C-alpha positions, 0 to 999 in steps of 0.5 A: 533364711540367708536367701530371704535376707538377700532378697530384702537387701536387693529390694532395698537397693531398688527402692534407693535407685528409684528414689535417685532416678525420680530426683534426677528427673525432677531436676532435668534442664532439657525443657528450659533449654528447649524453651530458650531455643524456641524463644530465640527462634521466635525472636529471630522470626519476628526480626525476619518479618521486619526485614525489607523484601523487594517485590518482583514480577516473575516472567519467563520467555525467550531470547529475541532480537530488539529490531525486526530486521535482526530476527531470523527470516526466510529467504524466498524465491520471487519466481518459480523454477527448478533448482540447478545449484546450491551455493551455500551450506547450513551454518555458513556465513554469507554477506548481503548479495551472496548467491544462495541458490541458482534456479532455471526456468520452468515456464514455457513462455520464457524458454526461448533464449532469444526472447529479448531479441524477439521482443526488441524486433517486435518493438521496432516494428511497432515503432514503425507503425507508430511513425506511419500513423503519425505521418498519416495524421500529418497528411490528413491534417494537410488535406483538411487545411487544403479542403478548408482553403478551397472551400473558402474560395468556392463558398465566396464565389458561390455566395457572390453568384447568389448575390448577383442572382438576387440583384438580377431578380430585384432589377427584373422585378422593378422592370416588370413593374415599369412595363406593367405600368406602361401597359396599363397607361397604353390600355387606358389611352386606347380606351379614350381614343376609341371613345373619341373615335366614336365622337369623331375626334380621332381617326381610325389610323390613330386607333390602329396605332394605339392598338399596335402600341398596346400589343407592343407593351403587352409583349414587353410585359410578357417578355419581362415576366419571362426574364424575371422567371429566368432570374429567379431560376438562376437565383434558385440554381445559385442557391442549390449550387451553394448548398451542394458546395457546402454538402460536398465539403462536409462530406469530404471533411467528415471523410478526412476526420474519419481518416484522422480518427483512424490514424489517431486510433492506430497510433494510440494502439501502436503506443499501447503495444510499444509500452506493453513490449517495453514492459515485457522486455523489462520483466524478462530482464528482471526475471532472468536476474531472479534466477539467482537467489541472493542473501538479503542481508549478512548473516548465517544460513540456519537451515535449507528448506529444499534439498537436492538438484532438479527439484521444482520450487513454487513462486514465493516459496521459502528456500532457506532460513537466515539468521542476521549477523550481530543482532541486537539481542533482547529478552521477551518475558510473558507476565500475568495480566494482573501485573501489567499495570504495575510495570513502569518504563523505568523499571529495572529487570534482572535476567537469568539466561539458560546455560549460564549458572546463577543464583537468584533471590526473589526478594533480595536481587542485590545478592543474586549471582549470575544474573544480568541487568535489563531495562523495560523497552516495550510492553505489548498493547494486547495480550497473547493467545495465553492471556499473558502480556509480552514485555520486551527487555533490552540490555541496560545502557550503560551497564551498571558498574557491578554488572557485566554485559550480556553474554555475546554467545546468546542465541535467539530462542534460548530460554530466559527467566526474569524478575521485574523489580518493584518497591521494597516492603517488609517481609511480613507484608509480602507473606500476607500479600502472597497468602491473600493473592493480592498483586504487588504494591506500587510506590506511586501512580505512573502519572503522579510519578511523572508529575513529581519528576517534572516538578 
């Protein structure tokens, strides 16, 4: 009985404890506190959505030089040869004109150490040939002048002789006409005397006298005809002699002109060979000066492309890499093609160099630590092979008061991360833009901005 009483008492205690627990559960403050926290977080999130956010265009790249002459370059030998001596080592500083490499000749055409002397001797001989050709030209000119003067006199004499023969022909022709007239007159008179003799008017003696006169006149006609033929023959001979003189002069003149052409050709050939020898001598002198490969500008020998002594190198082959001293460094960033139209020449850039600790906030560049200021220097007009555009960033000049100059220890080829700064927008707008994949916003069109500045 006592045991049953204890059990009932224990059950009663349990019921009382259960009622007390239910009352405490119904009166719990946890849900109210959680609601307040959630409400505070929601309010804080709404405030954050209204905070200003600085839009940026990210890009990665490397450190480079702003000027082409400051970028690493290869040193090349202009002629082929064999390495005889290295005058530098990797990492060594050199000045412009310092010896980097000494080579020797490998071409059989330039083995002779006295080659310039030999060429100078050939040059002197060719100059003698040129002088002889010039003297021959002068002598031929004198010969042509003498021939011209002699021909002028000979032609004058021959022409006078022809004119004289022509005069003789005209005179003899006139005399022939005269004696023929006399002959005809004597013949007519003889006929009249013969008729008168038949009529008894003239004696036989008169007839014989007239016949004798007719024969004399006939003889004069024949003689004058022979004389005229002789004059004509003399005229023909004089004309032939004049033509012979002209032909002989033409032949002699042609020969003299041929000699003159030969002399001119010899002189031109000599002048051409003299010019070639001068060129060869100059090339030999310059070539022997190229046995020493010199530094094109002051800098540091980064790496030698060839090694050892006695190794042959080809013409135009790179023998070393040279980094110019004190380059004007810049950063090249590669950005998406979608972002290129938004980049202005006046855009600011925040740069983060590899090896320099920094903390950069995308939307709040003003609170970034360890970053450096930069300015847009150039934007490529064409895209790179990866479809991105290269943006060249230079150091801001002057350096902003809150920033430090770029580290002097920067070396070309180091990695760079940068952000090109655009306009400020609310944080909610940036989240919405990122979710939709839209490009950053632009304050104004570049043309309108330029126009407003002008105004």
